[in-house]
C-alpha positions as CSV (number, residue, x, y, z in Angstrom):
1,M,24.8,11.2,7.7
2,T,26.5,9.5,4.6
3,T,27.1,11.2,1.4
4,T,25.8,9.3,-1.6
5,P,26.6,10.8,-5.1
6,I,23.9,10.2,-7.7
7,R,24.0,11.5,-11.3
8,L,20.9,13.1,-12.6
9,P,20.2,13.9,-16.3
10,D,20.0,17.8,-17.0
11,A,16.3,17.5,-17.7
12,L,15.4,15.7,-14.6
13,K,17.7,18.1,-12.6
14,S,15.9,21.0,-14.3
15,R,12.6,19.6,-13.1
16,I,13.8,19.0,-9.7
17,A,14.7,22.4,-9.4
18,A,11.7,24.0,-10.7
19,A,9.5,21.7,-8.5
20,A,11.5,22.4,-5.3
21,K,11.3,26.3,-6.0
22,R,7.3,26.0,-6.3
23,L,7.3,24.1,-2.9
24,G,9.7,26.5,-1.3
25,T,12.4,24.1,-0.5
26,T,15.9,23.1,-2.1
27,P,16.6,20.6,-4.6
28,H,18.5,18.5,-1.9
29,G,15.5,18.6,0.4
30,F,13.2,17.8,-2.5
31,I,15.3,14.9,-3.7
32,L,15.5,13.8,0.1
33,E,11.9,13.7,0.5
34,A,11.2,11.9,-2.6
35,I,13.4,9.2,-1.8
36,A,11.8,8.8,1.7
37,E,8.5,8.7,0.2
38,K,9.6,6.1,-2.1
39,A,11.2,4.0,0.5
40,D,7.8,4.3,2.9
41,L,5.9,3.4,-0.3
42,A,8.1,0.2,-0.7
43,E,7.9,-0.8,3.1
44,H,4.0,-0.5,2.9
45,R,4.0,-2.6,0.0
46,A,6.1,-5.2,1.6
47,S,3.9,-5.1,4.7
48,F,0.8,-5.5,2.7
49,D,2.3,-8.4,0.7
50,A,3.5,-10.1,3.6
51,E,0.1,-9.9,5.4
52,A,-1.6,-11.0,2.3
53,E,0.6,-14.2,2.0
54,Q,-0.3,-14.8,5.8
55,R,-4.0,-14.6,5.2
56,Y,-3.8,-16.9,2.2
57,A,-1.7,-19.4,4.1
58,R,-4.5,-19.3,6.8
59,I,-7.1,-19.9,4.3
60,V,-4.9,-22.9,2.7
61,A,-4.4,-24.5,6.3
62,S,-8.0,-24.0,7.5
63,G,-9.9,-24.6,4.0
64,E,-12.5,-22.2,4.9
65,T,-13.2,-18.8,3.2
66,I,-16.3,-16.5,2.7
67,P,-17.5,-16.2,-0.8
68,W,-17.1,-12.6,-2.2
69,E,-20.8,-12.1,-2.9
70,T,-21.7,-12.9,0.9
71,M,-18.9,-10.7,2.1
72,R,-19.4,-7.7,-0.1
73,G,-23.4,-7.8,1.2
74,Y,-22.2,-8.1,4.9
75,L,-19.6,-5.1,4.3
76,E,-22.2,-2.9,2.5
77,G,-24.7,-3.5,5.4
78,K,-22.1,-2.3,7.7
79,A,-20.9,0.6,6.0
80,T,-24.7,1.9,5.7
81,G,-25.4,1.3,9.4
82,K,-27.5,-1.9,8.8
83,A,-27.8,-4.7,11.5
84,T,-25.9,-7.6,9.6
85,R,-24.7,-10.8,10.8
86,R,-21.4,-11.9,10.4
87,P,-20.8,-14.4,7.5
88,T,-19.7,-17.8,8.6
89,P,-16.6,-19.3,6.8
90,R,-17.3,-22.1,4.6
91,K,-15.0,-25.0,3.3
92,L,-13.4,-24.3,-0.2
93,A,-15.0,-26.1,-3.1
94,K,-12.4,-28.3,-4.6
């Protein structure tokens, strides 16, 4: 484990101490958990962005997509348990 000093404004240090006390943990534990949550969020966002870029690249490469109105109807039907036919992609309008 590595030690990394951080400087906290007094007001933030007080807020952390109070929040940690309410949660039954130490300020150190609270800070570690907050940093881990923030790192998880950043990693999740990066994964989301990468997947979106890959999907967009496939759309550009194939030139095919499904209009939102069509897809929305399909998803609403699936969500309500209706028998719905999967939409067919079509070429993008230029």
